C-alpha positions, 0 to 999 in steps of 0.5 A, a space after each residue: 500500500 502506497 500513501 503520499 503525505 507530502 502535499 505541501 511539497 507538491 500536489 499531483 496535477 489533477 486530470 482536469 488541468 491536464 486535459 486543459 493543458 493538452 487542449 491548449 497545446 493542441 489548439 491554442 499554441 500561439 504567442 499571446 503577444 501576437 496580434 493575429 488569430 493564433 496569438 489572440 486565441 492564446 491571449 484569450 486563454 491566458 486572460 481566462 486563467 487570470 480571471 480564474 486565479 483571481 477569483 480564488 482570492 476575490 481579486 480583480 483579474 488585472 491585479 494578478 501577475 503570472 510568474 514561474 511559481 511562488 518563489 518568483 512571486 515572493 522575489 518580485 514582491 520583495 525586490 519589486 518594492 526595494 528597487 524603488 529606493 536608491 538608499 537602503 530602507 527598513 523592512 520587517 519580516 517574521 523569523 519563520 519565513 520561507 526561504 523565498 522571502 528570507 533569502 532576498 531579504 538577506 541580500 537586501 541586508 548585505 546591501 545595507 538595508 535594515 531588517 527586523 525579524 519578528 520573533 514568534 512564540 512557541 507555536 510559531 505565531 507573530 504577536 501583532 504588538 511586536 509588529 507595531 513596536 518594530 515600525 520605523 519612519 523608514 519602514 517600506 515593506 512588511 512580509 509575513 507568511 500566511 501559513 508556515 509550510 514546515 509547522 503549519 501555523 497560520 498567522 494573524 494576517 488580517 490584524 497584521 495587515 491592518 497595522 501595516 495599512 494604518 501606518 501606510 506601509 506595504 504588506 506582503 504575504 506568502 500564501 502559497 500553502 494557504 491559497 486553495 486550502 483556506 478562504 482568502 479575500 483580498 478585498 476584505 484583508 489589508 494585503 497589498 501583495 500576495 503570492 500563490 503557486 499552481 502546484 500546491 493546488 493540483 495545477 502544473 509545476 512552473 506557474 505562480 502568481 503575485 496579487 498586486 493591489 491596484 495602485 501599488 507599483 513595483 519595479 520588474 525583475 525581468 525586462 524585455 517585451 513588457 508582458 504581464 503589465 510590464 512586470 514580468 517580461 517573457 512569452 507566457 507559458 500558455 498551457 501551464 497558465 491554463 492548467 493553473 487556471 483550471 486548478 484554481 477554479 476547481 479549488 475555489 469550488 471545492 473549498 467549502 467541502 474539502 477544507 473541513 474534510 482535511 481538518 477531520 483527517 488531520 485531527 485523526 492523525 494527530 490523535 492516533 500519534 498523540 500517545 507515542 513517547 517523545 513525539 512532540 507536535 509542532 506549530 499551533 494546533 488550532 490556528 493551523 493549515 487544514 492539511 498539516 501535521 508535524 512533529 519533532 522526535 526527542 532524541 533518546 539514549 538509544 541514539 539519534 534519529 533524524 527526520 531524514 532517517 524517518 523519511 527514508 524508513 517510511 519511504 521503504 514502507 511505501 509512504 511519502 512524508 517530509 523532513 521539515 520543509 522540502 526545500 531544505 530536506 537535503 540539509 543536516 542542519 536543524 530547521 531555522 524555523 524550529 530554532 526560532 520557535 525555541 526548540 533545542 537543536 537536537 530535537 529540531 533535527 528530528 522534525 517531520 511533516 505529514 501533509 494531506 490532500 484531496 486523495 487522502 482517505 481515513 484508511 490512509 491515515 490509519 495505515 500511516 499511523 500504524 506504520 509510523 509507530 512500528 518504524 519508531 519502535 524498530 528504531 527505538 527499542 525502548 518504545 516497545 519496552 515502555 509499551 509492554 510495561 504499560 
């Protein structure tokens, strides 16, 4: 029995999106910038997808800029604001940002920018009062992740956005893990820039989008023909964008049913693993992404068991999970996210993440819980001993 529980890393492209892409590649393969019929057919496809993706977050279609993915969207938001300034300014981010935000900010810091990294509590949440206290006269941008990919914590985005708006400071959020899983309405939230990704919502890899609130101006990272409102030059990948649009439309339609289903499965898995000695849940268990389960494993005298070891052992059993964030799972260093939350280095090395999706069933959850416990008992014999004593 094979079970995939790494939906935060990527989701399988859904059949409807593949069908859309095949049709576009066959019939609407023109360059969307061309004025003839072939080009205009392709341009129509791109604009339809723009409306579909915009509807997922209740945004005006013209405010959506297509990119190659969430990472480029984050970079465009951060650097697109920063490049307006000839002198270094001040930027605020959280201490639990995805590297797609933290790395461009680190580069700005090397260029002389002042950076405030907001501390988080043990659950990974930012305190809005800390944001208020961090504001400076030269603060030009605040970026706080919507839902943390490694520990699942959802930030108080609406409250943080209001603080930024009242101070007339641009506010960006990386909503890659939240879009399509939680209801998002940019008309009701004080968000100026918001990043999303196709392959997190069952669309194809290689597409993303940045919501840019009307009136907000960015300086593009890529120059050329001026596509995407002159913010992202280059011929649009029409088939991939079309698949993204189909996936976004279906995600919006299914949200009201799929989100509570995932929450139920998520809670079922947490409950089944709750009594395992040394297994510590990470992140906020209430303010949490609906599909996200994560733990740290305390190290014992019997030896150190890393998250990577657990991933390998589960893979041998036909189950796909992740050691923390997929983007950093090849490193042996402890997670910077967990360290920021106050976890000990050795405990942080035992971090794992199990993320659920539209193909996950109750039977999958029950099987994974049983196999995971067996893996731990094999790696830590003292667990079996404790179980027999009890």
